[in-house]
C-alpha positions as CSV (number, residue, x, y, z in Angstrom):
1,M,0.0,0.0,0.0
2,P,1.2,3.5,-0.7
3,S,2.2,5.6,2.3
4,Q,3.7,8.9,3.2
5,E,6.0,10.0,6.0
6,I,4.4,11.9,8.9
7,V,5.6,13.6,12.0
8,L,3.6,13.1,15.2
9,G,6.1,15.0,17.4
10,P,9.5,14.4,18.9
11,R,10.5,10.7,19.4
12,Y,10.8,11.1,23.1
13,A,7.2,12.4,23.3
14,V,5.2,10.1,21.0
15,K,3.7,7.1,22.8
16,L,2.6,3.8,21.2
17,F,-1.1,4.5,21.8
18,Q,-0.9,7.6,19.5
19,L,-0.2,5.3,16.5
20,T,-3.3,4.3,14.6
21,G,-3.9,1.2,12.5
22,A,-3.1,3.3,9.4
23,D,0.4,4.0,10.7
24,V,3.6,1.9,10.1
25,L,7.1,2.3,11.6
26,V,9.6,2.0,8.8
27,M,13.1,1.0,9.9
28,Q,16.0,1.1,7.4
29,C,19.5,-0.3,7.9
30,V,22.1,2.1,6.6
31,T,24.7,-0.6,6.2
32,C,22.8,-3.2,4.1
33,D,19.8,-1.0,2.9
34,R,17.2,-3.5,4.2
35,V,13.8,-2.0,5.0
36,Y,11.5,-3.4,7.7
37,R,7.9,-2.3,8.3
38,V,6.5,-2.8,11.7
39,Y,2.8,-2.2,12.4
40,P,1.6,-0.9,15.8
41,Q,-0.4,-4.1,16.4
42,Q,2.9,-6.0,16.4
43,L,4.3,-3.6,19.0
44,H,1.3,-3.9,21.3
45,V,2.2,-7.5,21.8
46,R,5.6,-6.7,23.5
47,H,5.0,-3.2,24.8
48,S,2.5,-1.2,26.9
49,C,0.4,1.4,25.1
50,F,2.2,4.1,27.2
51,T,5.7,3.1,26.0
52,R,7.5,6.0,24.3
53,L,8.9,5.3,20.8
54,D,12.4,6.2,21.9
55,H,12.3,3.2,24.2
56,I,11.0,1.0,21.5
57,E,13.7,2.0,19.0
58,Q,16.2,-0.1,21.0
59,D,14.4,-3.2,19.7
60,F,15.0,-2.1,16.1
61,R,18.1,-4.1,15.0
62,C,19.0,-5.5,11.7
63,K,19.8,-9.2,11.9
64,A,22.2,-9.2,8.9
65,P,25.9,-9.8,9.7
66,G,27.9,-6.7,10.3
67,C,24.9,-4.6,11.2
68,T,24.4,-3.0,14.6
69,S,21.6,-1.1,16.2
70,R,23.5,2.1,15.5
71,T,23.2,1.5,11.7
72,C,19.4,1.7,11.8
73,T,17.2,4.8,11.2
74,W,13.4,4.9,11.4
75,H,10.4,7.1,10.8
76,I,6.6,6.8,10.8
77,E,4.5,6.6,7.7
78,Q,0.8,6.7,7.2
79,I,-1.1,4.6,4.7
80,V,-2.6,6.7,1.9
81,R,-5.9,5.6,0.3
82,D,-6.9,7.0,-3.1
83,G,-4.2,9.7,-2.8
84,D,-5.6,11.1,0.5
85,P,-4.2,10.1,3.9
86,V,-6.5,8.2,6.2
87,P,-8.0,10.6,8.8
88,R,-6.3,10.5,12.2
89,F,-9.4,11.6,14.1
90,K,-13.1,11.1,13.5
91,V,-14.8,14.4,12.8
92,V,-18.2,14.7,14.4
93,Q,-20.6,17.1,12.8
94,E,-23.1,18.7,15.1
95,D,-26.6,19.6,13.7
């Protein structure tokens, strides 16, 4: 699915519960150029919903030989549907 990079805030401030089902954490190893996509549902299995993303990033390690955790970068992407991003919050219209 197509996606676009988004910024929810500083890494030390964003918590796991702020990610929606339309978000994906994309980790790339600088050494071997492998790209991993991790969905929030996978992270909820191992971490509390109040865990900050800077604590989770310690788990992002490339398993290829010669790679270390310091060779990985990551960012958040949001899935795009029909060219428009999926809304983050439901808009309620009052009559």
